[in-house]
C-alpha positions in Angstrom: -13.2 -11.8 -13.9 -12.3 -11.8 -10.2 -8.9 -10.8 -8.8 -7.4 -11.8 -5.5 -4.1 -10.9 -3.9 -2.2 -12.4 -1.0 -0.9 -9.3 0.7 1.0 -11.4 3.3 3.3 -12.9 0.6 3.7 -9.7 -1.4 7.4 -8.6 -1.7 6.6 -5.1 -3.0 8.1 -5.4 -6.4 5.4 -3.2 -7.9 5.2 -4.9 -11.3 1.4 -5.1 -10.9 1.1 -1.4 -10.4 3.2 -0.7 -13.5 1.2 -3.2 -15.5 -2.3 -2.5 -14.4 -2.5 0.8 -12.4 -6.3 0.9 -12.7 -6.5 -2.3 -10.6 -3.4 -2.3 -8.3 -1.7 0.1 -6.0 0.8 -0.1 -3.2 0.5 1.0 0.4 3.1 3.1 2.2 5.1 -0.1 2.9 5.1 -1.1 -0.8 2.6 -3.9 -0.3 0.0 -4.5 -3.0 -3.5 -3.0 -2.6 -6.3 -4.2 -4.8 -8.3 -1.2 -6.0 -11.0 -3.2 -7.6 -11.6 -7.0 -7.3 -13.9 -7.2 -10.4 -12.1 -5.1 -13.1 -13.6 -4.0 -16.3 -13.3 -6.3 -19.3 -11.1 -3.7 -20.9 -8.5 -4.3 -18.1 -8.4 -8.1 -18.7 -5.1 -8.2 -20.6 -3.3 -5.9 -18.2 -4.6 -7.9 -15.2 -3.6 -11.2 -16.7 -0.1 -9.8 -17.5 0.2 -8.5 -13.9 -0.6 -12.0 -12.6 2.1 -13.4 -14.9 4.8 -10.9 -14.1 4.4 -10.9 -10.3 7.6 -12.3 -8.9 6.0 -13.5 -5.7 3.0 -15.0 -7.6 0.5 -13.4 -5.1 -2.1 -12.4 -7.8 -4.8 -14.9 -8.9 -7.3 -14.2 -11.6 -10.5 -16.2 -11.9 -12.6 -16.0 -15.1 
């Protein structure tokens, strides 16, 4: 699994951080930061949920 984020389109809602804090964080301006671009298999469900709940749709997950 590979995760990408488009920081330029992020609106700072933080749903990704709430859903998958092992993979996502926010900088001082609230913009998404990707902590790991190839998360563990155990994080798959949380990462897919973060992709789904992101209101700006800036997260893409490739299997």
